[in-house]
C-alpha positions as CSV (number, residue, x, y, z in Angstrom):
1,L,40.6,24.2,-6.5
2,A,37.8,21.7,-5.8
3,T,36.1,19.6,-8.4
4,G,33.4,17.7,-6.4
5,A,31.1,18.3,-3.4
6,W,32.0,20.8,-0.7
7,S,34.2,19.3,1.9
8,V,36.3,20.6,4.8
9,D,39.2,18.7,3.3
10,T,39.2,20.2,-0.1
11,P,41.4,23.3,-1.0
12,G,40.0,26.7,-0.3
13,W,40.5,29.6,2.1
14,V,39.0,30.6,5.4
15,C,37.5,34.0,6.0
16,N,35.0,35.8,8.2
17,P,32.2,37.1,5.9
18,Q,30.9,40.2,7.7
19,G,30.9,43.8,7.0
20,H,33.0,44.7,10.0
21,G,30.2,43.5,12.2
22,S,28.2,46.4,11.1
23,I,24.4,46.8,11.6
24,E,24.1,47.5,7.8
25,T,25.0,43.9,6.9
26,Y,23.4,42.0,9.8
27,N,19.9,40.4,9.9
28,S,19.0,39.4,13.4
29,G,16.0,37.4,12.2
30,T,18.2,35.0,10.3
31,N,21.5,35.6,12.2
32,R,23.1,36.1,8.8
33,E,25.5,38.7,7.3
34,T,24.8,40.0,3.8
35,V,28.2,41.1,2.5
36,P,28.8,42.6,-1.0
37,V,31.8,40.8,-2.6
38,H,33.7,41.0,-5.8
39,I,34.8,37.6,-7.2
40,W,37.5,37.2,-9.9
41,A,39.6,34.5,-11.7
42,Y,42.1,34.3,-14.5
43,V,40.8,31.3,-16.6
44,S,41.3,29.5,-19.9
45,I,39.6,26.5,-21.6
46,T,40.7,24.4,-24.5
47,G,38.7,23.2,-27.5
48,G,35.9,25.8,-27.4
49,A,34.3,24.2,-24.4
50,T,32.7,26.3,-21.6
51,A,34.6,26.7,-18.3
52,T,32.5,27.4,-15.2
53,I,34.2,28.7,-12.1
54,T,32.0,28.7,-9.0
55,F,32.7,30.3,-5.7
56,R,30.9,28.6,-2.8
57,D,30.7,28.1,0.9
58,Q,29.3,25.1,2.7
59,N,25.8,26.5,2.4
60,A,25.4,27.7,-1.1
61,T,26.9,29.1,-4.3
62,I,28.2,32.7,-3.9
63,G,28.8,33.5,-7.5
64,T,29.7,31.9,-10.9
65,L,32.0,33.0,-13.8
66,T,32.1,31.5,-17.3
67,T,34.2,31.6,-20.4
68,T,34.9,29.8,-23.7
69,S,38.3,31.6,-24.2
70,A,41.4,29.5,-25.1
71,S,43.5,32.6,-24.0
72,V,43.8,33.5,-20.3
73,V,41.1,36.0,-19.5
74,L,40.2,37.9,-16.3
75,L,36.6,37.2,-15.3
76,S,34.9,39.1,-12.5
77,S,31.6,39.8,-11.0
78,T,30.0,41.5,-8.0
79,T,27.6,39.5,-5.9
80,T,26.2,39.3,-2.3
81,W,27.5,36.6,0.1
82,V,24.9,35.7,2.7
83,A,26.6,33.7,5.4
84,P,26.1,32.9,9.1
85,S,27.0,35.9,11.3
86,N,30.3,35.8,13.2
87,A,31.2,32.4,11.7
88,T,34.5,31.6,10.1
89,M,33.6,30.2,6.6
90,K,35.7,28.3,4.1
91,L,35.3,29.6,0.6
92,E,36.0,27.2,-2.2
93,V,36.6,27.8,-5.9
94,V,35.3,25.0,-8.1
95,M,36.0,24.6,-11.8
96,K,34.0,22.6,-14.3
97,T,34.1,22.1,-18.0
98,S,31.3,21.4,-20.5
99,D,33.5,18.8,-22.2
100,V,35.6,16.4,-20.0
101,A,38.0,15.9,-22.9
102,Q,39.0,19.6,-22.7
103,T,41.3,21.3,-20.1
104,C,40.1,24.1,-17.8
105,S,43.0,26.1,-16.2
106,V,42.5,28.6,-13.4
107,W,45.7,30.6,-13.0
108,A,44.5,32.7,-10.0
109,A,41.3,33.5,-8.2
110,G,40.1,35.6,-5.3
111,A,37.3,37.4,-3.6
112,Y,37.1,40.6,-1.6
113,Q,34.5,42.7,0.1
114,Y,33.7,46.0,-1.4
115,E,31.5,49.0,-0.5
116,A,28.3,48.9,-2.5
């Protein structure tokens, strides 16, 4: 998990964000793929603070999940990832807490493409 600015050196995973190279997801004017993705994370936060889990690539935020639960909860959301076509992109998961004295724990996180 990352905690600061996007960097090629921070933890993350590499994927190819495209809908199987299909014409339905490709915009030739911007040379970008628009791919529907489902993001998820198992998260907990201490002390009633707010935990914010952000999925991002080097260009922008893909989606955000939040909780105030001290128990581990499964958070999930569907969103659209707009990324350069035919480019391998590193996806990062970033965690932040509203109170630096509290502990945010991310037990597992992931993202997958789905058919909208």
